[in-house]
C-alpha positions in Angstrom: -3.7 126.3 -5.3 -1.4 127.8 -3.9 2.3 127.1 -4.4 4.0 125.2 -2.0 7.5 125.7 -3.3 9.4 128.7 -1.6 7.6 127.8 1.8 9.8 127.9 4.8 9.0 126.2 8.1 9.2 128.2 10.9 11.7 125.6 12.4 14.1 126.5 9.7 13.7 130.1 9.7 14.4 129.8 13.7 17.7 128.3 12.8 18.6 130.5 9.8 18.3 133.0 12.2 20.2 131.4 15.0 23.3 130.9 12.5 23.2 134.0 11.3 23.5 135.3 15.0 25.9 133.1 16.1 28.5 133.8 13.0 27.5 137.5 13.6 28.8 137.4 17.5 31.7 135.0 16.4 33.0 137.9 14.0 32.0 140.6 16.7 34.0 138.3 19.2 37.2 138.2 16.9 37.3 141.4 15.6 37.4 142.6 19.2 39.8 140.2 20.1 42.4 140.8 17.3 41.8 145.1 17.9 42.7 144.3 21.2 45.7 142.6 20.9 46.7 145.3 17.7 46.1 147.7 20.1 48.1 146.3 23.3 50.9 145.4 20.5 51.2 149.2 19.7 51.2 150.5 23.4 54.5 148.1 24.4 56.0 149.5 21.1 55.8 152.8 23.0 58.2 151.3 25.7 61.7 151.6 26.6 64.0 149.7 28.6 63.9 151.0 32.1 60.5 152.1 32.1 58.3 152.1 35.3 55.3 150.2 35.0 52.2 149.5 37.5 50.9 146.2 38.2 47.3 145.6 36.7 47.3 141.4 37.2 49.4 138.5 37.5 48.4 136.3 34.6 50.3 133.4 35.8 54.2 133.0 37.0 55.8 134.0 33.9 52.9 136.6 32.3 51.6 139.8 34.2 49.5 142.6 32.7 50.9 145.9 33.3 50.1 149.8 32.5 52.8 151.8 31.1 52.9 155.7 30.0 51.4 155.0 26.7 48.5 152.3 28.5 48.2 148.3 29.2 50.2 145.3 27.4 51.5 141.9 28.6 54.9 141.5 29.9 56.2 137.9 29.4 59.4 137.9 31.4 62.3 136.3 29.4 64.2 133.6 30.6 61.6 131.6 33.0 58.8 128.7 32.6 56.3 128.7 35.3 53.6 125.5 35.5 50.2 127.1 35.2 47.9 127.1 38.2 45.0 126.4 36.2 46.6 122.7 35.1 44.6 119.9 35.3 47.1 118.1 37.7 46.8 119.4 41.0 50.7 118.6 41.8 51.4 121.4 39.3 48.3 123.5 39.7 50.0 124.1 43.6 53.1 124.6 42.5 51.6 127.2 39.7 49.6 129.3 42.6 52.8 129.2 45.0 54.9 131.0 41.9 52.1 133.4 41.5 51.7 134.2 45.2 55.5 134.8 45.3 55.2 137.1 42.1 53.1 139.2 44.2 54.9 139.2 47.3 57.9 140.4 45.2 56.3 143.3 43.6 54.1 144.4 46.7 55.2 148.1 47.3 58.0 148.1 44.9 58.6 150.1 42.0 58.3 147.9 38.7 60.1 148.3 35.6 60.5 146.6 32.1 64.2 145.9 31.3 65.5 144.4 28.0 68.6 144.6 25.6 66.4 144.1 22.4 62.7 146.0 22.0 61.0 142.1 20.9 57.6 140.7 21.1 56.2 137.3 20.7 53.4 136.3 18.4 50.7 137.0 21.0 52.1 140.7 21.2 53.4 140.6 24.9 56.4 142.3 25.6 59.5 140.0 26.5 61.3 141.4 29.0 62.5 141.1 32.2 60.7 142.7 35.3 62.8 144.3 38.3 61.2 145.0 41.7 63.0 148.0 43.8 65.9 147.1 41.6 65.8 142.9 41.8 65.3 140.8 39.3 61.7 139.1 39.4 63.2 136.2 37.8 66.1 135.7 39.5 64.0 136.0 42.8 61.6 133.2 41.8 64.5 131.1 40.5 65.9 131.5 44.0 62.6 130.1 46.0 62.2 127.3 43.3 58.9 128.5 42.0 60.0 128.7 38.2 62.6 127.1 35.8 64.7 128.9 33.2 63.1 128.5 29.9 65.7 127.3 27.9 63.9 126.8 24.2 65.6 130.2 23.4 68.8 131.7 24.1 68.6 134.9 26.2 71.3 137.2 28.0 71.1 136.5 31.5 70.9 132.2 30.7 74.5 131.5 32.3 73.2 133.2 35.5 69.7 131.8 35.6 71.2 128.4 34.9 73.4 128.7 38.1 70.5 129.9 40.5 68.4 127.3 38.9 70.6 124.6 40.1 71.5 126.1 43.4 67.7 126.1 44.0 67.2 122.3 42.9 70.5 121.0 44.9 69.1 122.5 47.7 65.3 121.2 46.8 64.0 124.6 47.2 59.8 125.1 45.6 59.2 122.6 42.5 62.2 121.0 43.0 60.7 119.6 46.5 58.3 118.1 44.4 58.7 115.3 42.5 56.0 115.1 40.4 57.1 118.6 39.2 60.8 118.2 39.0 59.9 114.9 37.1 58.2 117.4 34.7 60.7 120.5 34.4 63.7 117.6 33.6 61.6 116.3 30.6 60.5 120.0 29.3 63.9 120.6 29.7 65.2 118.0 27.8 61.7 119.0 25.3 63.4 122.6 24.6 66.9 121.1 24.3 66.2 119.5 20.9 63.9 122.5 19.9 66.5 125.2 20.9 66.7 127.7 18.3 66.6 131.9 17.7 63.2 131.9 16.6 
């Protein structure tokens, strides 16, 4: 008489294999992504203030993928915050898309450089820097046109100048400041950042 205690049904075998394959795939994806972040962070570490970079992609209104001498890396522009083009709120996503379009116009056919006083990266490995296009501060241009707001969660060197530019755009109801929903959301964000403000 055959022993049945160790028998495995075809269904159980199938799901065991599927679980193992899923675990391997998840590990591989995690490993590749973590290695990419490390490589990008190393390339960003080689960048010096004033270095010229080539635009690869505008990710959103405050984050861009660029290529430097050592390879590609991501820049998180200091001092500004934009609404995401992919947000579920149509009123805010339109503001985000307008900001992305403005960045592309500003950077088109211009020499792009990264500028910073202290070389810093955030937890995602992005270089925290100002971007200059044709010698002009991209963050300031976006604020002047009302496409973005000053990110006051952390102090930064150009904060006073940025706040003055933002106030003028707000007074003139430019860009997002003409959108009641965006104005209300920006005001709420600023209040939150004020309570969280710190150096870290």
